[in-house]
N, C-alpha and C positions, 0 to 999 in steps of 0.2 A: 139858744146854743146848747148842744148836747156834749157833755164831757164824760170821759171814761178814766177813772182814777184807780190805779193799782194799789191794793193793800199789801205793803211790803213788810218784811221782818216777822212773818208769821212762824217760820221754822217748821220743824217736823212734828206733825200731829200724832199723838199716840192713842191707842185704844183706851176708852174711858175719859178722854179729855172732854171738857165742857166747851163745845164748839161755839156757843153764844158768847161765852166769856172771852174766848180767843179772838173772835171777830170784833167784839166791842173793844178789846185792848188794841187791836190793829187799827181801828178807826181813831182811837185816841192818840196812838203813836204817830199816826200820819197827820194829826192836826185836823181831822175832818169833823165838823160839826154837822150832824145830818139835817137835811132839809126835806120838805114835803115832796119834792120832785126827785128824790133819791131812790134807786133800786139796787139792792145788793145781790150780786151774782157770786155763787160759791161753787167751786168745782167739785164734782162728784167724789174725787179722790180723797179729799180731807174728810168728807162726810163718811165715806166707808172706813177710813182709817180710825176716826173717833168712834165708830160703831164696832170696831174690832172685827172687820169682815175679811180678815186674813185667813187663808187656808195653807197649811203645810202640804206641799205636793207629796212628800213622803208618806203622808197619812191616807192618801187617796188610793183606792184599789180599783183599777179600771175593770168594767164588765165587758161582756162580749161585744156589745154594740159600740162601746167606746174604742175597743181595740180595732174593730172593723173600720170605724170612721177615721181612726188615727192613721191606719194604713193608707186610706184614700187621700187624706189631707196632709200626710206627712207631718203631723203634730204630735206633741207628747200625749200619750193615751191618758195620762192622769189629768191633763188640762181638758181634754175632750170629755172626760167623765164629769168634771165640774160644769162644763157647758150643758151637758145633758141634764144634770141635777138642777140647773138654774133655768131650764128652758121648758117651754111647752111643745115645741116642735123644731125640728132641723129643717131649714129652708133650702140650703145649698151646701154641698160638700164636694169640693174639687181640691186638687193639690194646692196647699197653702192657704186655702180659704174655707172657713166654716161659718156660715150665717145661720143664726137661730132666732126663733121668736122667744124672747125672754118672758119669764112668768109675769112681768109687768105689762107685756104686750109689745114692747119695743122689738123691732126686727133689726138686728145688729151683729156685727162680727164677734164671734167667740162669746156671745151672751154678755158682752160688756166686761169680761174678766180680763184683768190687766196685770202685767208683771213689770212694768216700767215706772220708775219714779215712785216706788212704794216704800222706800226707806230701807235701811240696813236691818237685817233680822237673821235669826238662826235658820239655816237651810234654805232650800228653794221654796218660795212662797208665791201665792197669787192673791189678788184682791178682788172680791165680788162687789157688785153694785150694792147700794144701801138697801135696807129691807123695804122701806117705804119712803121714797124721796118726797112725795107730796106731804106726808105727815111731818117729815123733818123740816121741809120748807115752812109749813104752818107753825111749827114750834119756834123756828128762828124768827118768823114774822111777829109773833106775839112777844117774844123776848127782846127783840131789837126794834120794834115799832116802825118797820119799813117793809115794803114789798121784797120778797126773796125769791130768787131763782136758783136752782141747783142745776148745773150744766154738765154735759158730757160730750165726747166727741163721737160723731157718727160719719160714716160714709153715706153716699146717696146713690140710687140706681142711675145709671147712665151718666154719672159725673165723676170726675177724678178728684181725689183729695177728700179731706174731712172738714167738717164744719162743727161748731158747738151747737147743741140743741138743749132745750129745757126738759129734764127728766123729773124735776120737781118744781113747783110754783105755789105761792100764796101771796094774797094781797093785790093781785092784778089778774086780768083775764089772759091766761096763757094762750087761749084761742079767742080771738076777737071776731065775732060773727057780725059781718056788715050787711048781710043779705036783707033786702027790703029797703035799704037806703037809696037815695037818688044821686046819680052822678052829675057831673057838671052840664051834661046835655039833657038832663031830665029823664034819663033811662034808670029803671030800677035794677039795682045790683041783685043778681040771682044766684051766683055761686061764690061770691067773695067772702072768704073767711081768712083772716090774717093770723099767721102763726107768730103772734107777738113774743111769746116766751122764747121761741127759737131765734128770732131777730135779735132780741136783747142779749141772749146767751152768746151768740156769734159776735156781737159788737164788743162785749166784754172780753172775748177771747183775744182781741187785738192787744189787750193788756196782760192777760194771764198766760197766753202763749200755749204751745203744745209740746215743748221739749224741756230743757233744763232751766227754764226761766225762774222757777221756784216762787211763783206768784199765784196762790190758790184762790184768790178772791179779788173782785174789783167792784167798785161802785160806779154805777151809770147815773149821771146826774143831768137833769134838764128835760126829762120826758114826763109829761103830765099823764099820769095813768087815769083812764076813764072806763067806766063799766064795772060790772060785778066781778068779783074774784072767781076765776076758774082754774082748776088744777092742771098740772101738765098731763095728766091721764087723758084729759079731753083732746090732746093733740094726737093721740094714737088712733089711727084709722082702724075701724073694726075689721076683723078678718073677712067677714062676708062681704066687704067692700073692696077687697083685694083687686087692684086694677091689672095685676100681672099674672093672676092665677090662670 
């Protein structure tokens, strides 16, 4: 049986907070004694907050390209400048939509920059993605002695709505390559690679939610991890394999 257990009572995370200590305390308060089949899913937002990835929009000076894209997308030019700063390429710019390839390789709306549920602060702020989510997941994995996924919400081509995906992972194969195995009919699997990190991230999202739930982490229990650890970076399809180019 697979269970999803929300970690409640974490509260507002502040820049400089010890995230491992916060998560350890949440596990204790929830009466959770960790087991070998546990996986901890931590939402990107509290990782970014702990890393102090806030930017005051009043401090951002938009350049010519940001102003041009802001006119097309009808977005705040200061926010567009942050998207440009965080991205390696702009994929799509139309009214109310700005899709970018983030410096980490993820293709996502607004380069993952968020302004919702980021806590009270002085002035108008935005929150950037963590500096290196895989490295953060690896650090939490070492400190908490369990597999860790850092999740974020993504839209998908040709599908409505968002799902959670893994942008950081350690202690499990974020991408499970099953090619070469034999199916029930004796056929060799030729293309089957399972986005295990994304599957677990979305399962945990049933507990953490996408709105005002205030639950920034969840424990998935009952899945036996097999295979060597692979980071979430392995889930990013190389740009030279772009199927929509």
